[in-house]
DRENLUM-226406 format. One record per residue (C-alpha): residue number from 1; chain; x, y, z. Coordinates in nm, 2 decimals, m for minus. Layout:
  num  cadena      px      py      pz
  NUM       A       X       Y       Z
...
END
This chain:
  num  cadena      px      py      pz
    1       A   m4.64   m1.81    2.11
    2       A   m4.79   m1.50    2.25
    3       A   m4.59   m1.17    2.13
    4       A   m4.43   m0.98    2.43
    5       A   m4.49   m0.61    2.42
    6       A   m4.19   m0.42    2.32
    7       A   m4.04   m0.18    2.58
    8       A   m4.07    0.19    2.55
    9       A   m3.74    0.37    2.44
   10       A   m3.53    0.44    2.72
   11       A   m3.52    0.82    2.82
   12       A   m3.24    1.01    2.97
   13       A   m3.31    1.20    3.28
   14       A   m3.02    1.41    3.18
   15       A   m3.11    1.76    3.02
   16       A   m2.94    1.79    2.68
   17       A   m2.74    2.10    2.71
   18       A   m2.82    2.40    2.48
   19       A   m2.48    2.39    2.31
   20       A   m2.32    2.06    2.27
   21       A   m1.98    2.02    2.46
   22       A   m1.82    1.97    2.11
   23       A   m1.89    1.99    1.74
   24       A   m1.74    1.93    1.40
   25       A   m1.52    2.24    1.29
   26       A   m1.37    2.29    0.94
   27       A   m1.05    2.46    1.08
   28       A   m0.74    2.31    1.27
   29       A   m0.61    2.49    1.59
   30       A   m0.21    2.47    1.65
   31       A    0.02    2.54    1.92
   32       A    0.39    2.62    1.91
   33       A    0.62    2.33    1.85
   34       A    0.83    2.25    2.19
   35       A    1.14    2.13    2.02
   36       A    1.15    2.34    1.69
   37       A    1.54    2.26    1.65
   38       A    1.49    1.88    1.62
   39       A    1.32    1.67    1.34
   40       A    1.10    1.43    1.53
   41       A    0.79    1.24    1.39
   42       A    0.43    1.31    1.52
   43       A    0.21    1.05    1.40
   44       A   m0.17    1.06    1.43
   45       A   m0.37    0.71    1.38
   46       A   m0.72    0.76    1.31
   47       A   m0.90    0.42    1.30
   48       A   m1.25    0.56    1.23
   49       A   m1.30    0.81    0.95
   50       A   m1.64    0.85    0.79
   51       A   m1.76    1.05    0.49
   52       A   m2.03    0.99    0.22
   53       A   m1.96    0.88   m0.13
   54       A   m2.04    1.17   m0.35
   55       A   m2.26    0.94   m0.60
   56       A   m2.49    0.74   m0.38
   57       A   m2.47    0.90   m0.03
   58       A   m2.36    0.58    0.14
   59       A   m2.10    0.60    0.40
   60       A   m1.72    0.57    0.32
   61       A   m1.51    0.43    0.63
   62       A   m1.13    0.47    0.62
   63       A   m0.82    0.45    0.86
   64       A   m0.60    0.72    0.84
   65       A   m0.21    0.74    0.95
   66       A   m0.10    1.09    0.94
   67       A    0.30    1.15    0.97
   68       A    0.44    1.44    1.00
   69       A    0.77    1.64    1.11
   70       A    0.64    2.01    1.23
   71       A    0.85    2.31    1.22
   72       A    0.72    2.59    1.41
   73       A    0.37    2.46    1.48
   74       A    0.19    2.13    1.59
   75       A   m0.17    2.03    1.56
   76       A   m0.39    2.05    1.87
   77       A   m0.54    1.71    1.88
   78       A   m0.90    1.77    2.00
   79       A   m0.90    2.02    1.69
   80       A   m0.78    1.74    1.47
   81       A   m1.07    1.52    1.59
   82       A   m1.31    1.78    1.54
   83       A   m1.17    1.89    1.18
   84       A   m1.21    1.51    1.09
   85       A   m1.55    1.47    1.24
   86       A   m1.67    1.76    0.97
   87       A   m1.62    1.53    0.70
   88       A   m1.90    1.28    0.83
   89       A   m2.18    1.43    0.65
   90       A   m1.95    1.53    0.35
   91       A   m1.97    1.37    0.00
   92       A   m1.63    1.33   m0.16
   93       A   m1.41    1.09   m0.37
   94       A   m1.13    0.91   m0.15
   95       A   m0.87    1.11   m0.36
   96       A   m1.02    1.42   m0.28
   97       A   m1.07    1.38    0.10
   98       A   m0.72    1.28    0.14
   99       A   m0.57    1.53   m0.06
  100       A   m0.78    1.82    0.10
  101       A   m0.68    1.70    0.46
  102       A   m0.29    1.71    0.37
  103       A   m0.37    2.07    0.21
  104       A   m0.52    2.18    0.53
  105       A   m0.26    2.04    0.76
  106       A    0.00    2.22    0.56
  107       A   m0.19    2.54    0.54
  108       A   m0.23    2.52    0.92
  109       A    0.10    2.43    1.01
  110       A    0.36    2.45    0.74
  111       A    0.54    2.15    0.83
  112       A    0.89    2.02    0.71
  113       A    0.72    1.69    0.62
  114       A    0.37    1.56    0.63
  115       A    0.21    1.23    0.49
  116       A   m0.13    1.08    0.50
  117       A   m0.21    0.73    0.41
  118       A   m0.57    0.66    0.38
  119       A   m0.68    0.29    0.39
  120       A   m1.06    0.29    0.27
  121       A   m1.27    0.00    0.33
  122       A   m1.39   m0.21    0.05
  123       A   m1.63   m0.08   m0.22
  124       A   m1.73   m0.32   m0.47
  125       A   m1.48   m0.59   m0.40
  126       A   m1.20   m0.32   m0.42
  127       A   m0.99   m0.17   m0.14
  128       A   m0.84    0.19   m0.19
  129       A   m0.54    0.32   m0.05
  130       A   m0.44    0.68   m0.12
  131       A   m0.11    0.83   m0.01
  132       A   m0.03    1.20   m0.03
  133       A    0.28    1.36    0.06
  134       A    0.41    1.71    0.14
  135       A    0.76    1.81    0.17
  136       A    0.92    2.14    0.26
  137       A    1.13    2.31   m0.03
  138       A    1.53    2.19    0.09
  139       A    1.39    1.98    0.36
  140       A    1.62    1.68    0.40
  141       A    1.48    1.35    0.52
  142       A    1.63    1.28    0.89
  143       A    1.35    1.09    1.04
  144       A    1.23    0.76    0.92
  145       A    0.89    0.71    0.90
  146       A    0.72    0.40    1.01
  147       A    0.55    0.17    0.73
  148       A    0.20    0.12    0.78
  149       A    0.10   m0.23    0.74
  150       A   m0.23   m0.31    0.55
  151       A   m0.53   m0.32    0.78
  152       A   m0.62   m0.63    0.98
  153       A   m0.77   m0.91    0.77
  154       A   m0.66   m0.77    0.41
END
């Protein structure tokens, strides 16, 4: 059977911008809480998080759920996306990544409550879930946080 020649790689006619429209960032931007007198739950669901294994350099994938009850400040959504993107080429253990993200959220917003549940994809036949939580001193639980079920197929 004769071989068919492989097509050349498609080339875009669009010129790439000198500066990309967005890039990873290592800080979180915030805005004023529009309802600071009320406890209400903000839930961020990040289905595609990536970082690197610090030992092998192989990619690690996770699904993150971040629950928070803001005090005076909320996290700007695109900022959170760009912040999480900054982990893509960073090597770190699951426990370190999860706790560092919580620490950065607390430092940026000083929330009444924040909880991160990271559901890491299988490595060596083992799933890892890491849950980290922060409560402001004296804050009483008034909002019911949703329960996060295991990832589909688990």
